[in-house]
C-alpha positions in Angstrom: 3.4 -102.8 -45.6 6.9 -104.3 -45.6 9.6 -102.6 -47.7 12.7 -104.8 -48.3 16.1 -103.1 -48.1 17.6 -102.2 -51.5 21.0 -103.4 -50.2 19.4 -107.0 -50.3 18.1 -106.8 -53.8 19.9 -108.9 -56.4 21.1 -106.9 -59.3 22.6 -109.5 -61.6 20.8 -112.6 -62.8 21.8 -115.4 -65.1 19.2 -117.6 -66.9 20.1 -120.9 -68.5 18.1 -121.8 -71.6 18.0 -124.4 -74.3 19.2 -122.5 -77.4 17.6 -123.6 -80.6 20.4 -122.0 -82.8 23.0 -124.4 -81.2 20.9 -127.7 -81.3 19.2 -126.9 -78.0 22.4 -126.9 -76.0 22.5 -124.9 -72.9 23.3 -121.2 -73.2 23.2 -118.3 -70.7 21.3 -115.0 -70.8 22.4 -112.4 -68.3 20.8 -109.2 -67.1 22.4 -106.5 -64.8 21.1 -103.3 -63.4 24.1 -101.0 -63.7 22.5 -98.2 -61.5 21.9 -100.6 -58.6 25.3 -102.1 -59.0 27.0 -98.7 -58.9 24.9 -97.7 -55.8 24.9 -100.9 -53.8 27.6 -103.2 -55.3 27.2 -106.4 -57.4 24.8 -108.8 -55.9 24.6 -112.0 -58.0 21.5 -114.3 -57.8 21.8 -118.0 -58.2 21.5 -119.3 -61.7 18.0 -119.9 -63.0 17.3 -123.0 -65.1 14.6 -122.3 -67.7 14.9 -124.7 -70.5 11.5 -123.9 -71.7 13.0 -120.9 -73.4 14.5 -121.8 -76.7 15.2 -118.4 -78.3 17.8 -116.0 -77.0 15.6 -112.9 -77.6 12.9 -114.4 -75.3 15.4 -115.5 -72.6 17.0 -112.1 -72.6 13.6 -110.5 -72.2 12.6 -112.8 -69.4 15.9 -112.4 -67.4 15.7 -108.5 -67.9 12.1 -108.5 -66.4 13.3 -110.7 -63.4 16.1 -108.3 -62.8 14.1 -105.2 -63.0 11.4 -106.7 -60.8 14.0 -107.7 -58.2 15.5 -104.2 -58.1 12.3 -102.0 -58.4 9.4 -103.9 -56.7 10.2 -104.2 -53.0 6.9 -103.5 -51.2 4.9 -106.4 -49.7 1.3 -105.8 -48.4 -0.6 -108.1 -46.1 -4.3 -107.5 -45.5 -7.5 -109.2 -44.4 -10.7 -109.4 -46.3 -14.0 -111.0 -45.6 -14.9 -114.3 -47.3 -16.8 -112.3 -50.0 -13.4 -112.0 -51.7 -12.3 -115.6 -51.5 -12.2 -115.8 -55.4 -9.1 -113.6 -55.3 -6.1 -115.6 -56.5 -2.4 -115.1 -56.9 -1.6 -112.7 -59.8 -5.0 -110.9 -59.5 -4.7 -107.1 -59.4 -6.3 -105.3 -56.4 -6.6 -101.5 -55.9 -5.6 -100.5 -52.4 -6.3 -97.1 -51.0 -5.2 -95.5 -47.7 -7.7 -93.0 -46.1 -5.1 -91.0 -44.1 -2.8 -90.0 -47.1 -5.2 -90.5 -49.9 -2.6 -92.8 -51.6 -4.0 -95.3 -54.2 -2.3 -98.0 -56.0 -2.7 -101.3 -57.8 -0.9 -104.3 -56.2 -0.7 -107.8 -57.4 -1.9 -110.6 -55.2 0.6 -113.1 -54.1 -0.3 -115.8 -51.6 -4.0 -116.1 -50.5 -4.6 -117.8 -47.2 -7.5 -118.2 -44.8 -8.0 -117.4 -41.1 -10.2 -119.1 -38.5 -12.3 -116.0 -37.9 -13.9 -116.0 -41.4 -11.5 -113.8 -42.9 -9.4 -114.2 -46.1 -5.8 -112.9 -46.1 -3.7 -111.7 -49.1 0.1 -111.4 -49.1 
């Protein structure tokens, strides 16, 4: 497990979208996590271009989810599985459990890759 430093997490995001209320001209939706800004300072991410969003409500929801994910989800797990699990794809949910602590939790698969020794890796 790799846990990223909360000081490195962006806490301000801007999303450019094609606003249908102003003839599909570009508009900006912004999201900030005030608690993270107060604790670690303002960290602005580069602007996201998402012209597939045309309604401000949807664009604001998307940028808020991106911001919350950046601030709150910081763990990365890497593990090997046998080839029986080769059908796992990115965005699949997997339950991981640790025998020493008894901790169980659901994680979302990111990148799937293969090894030479007939093992399948998930990151």
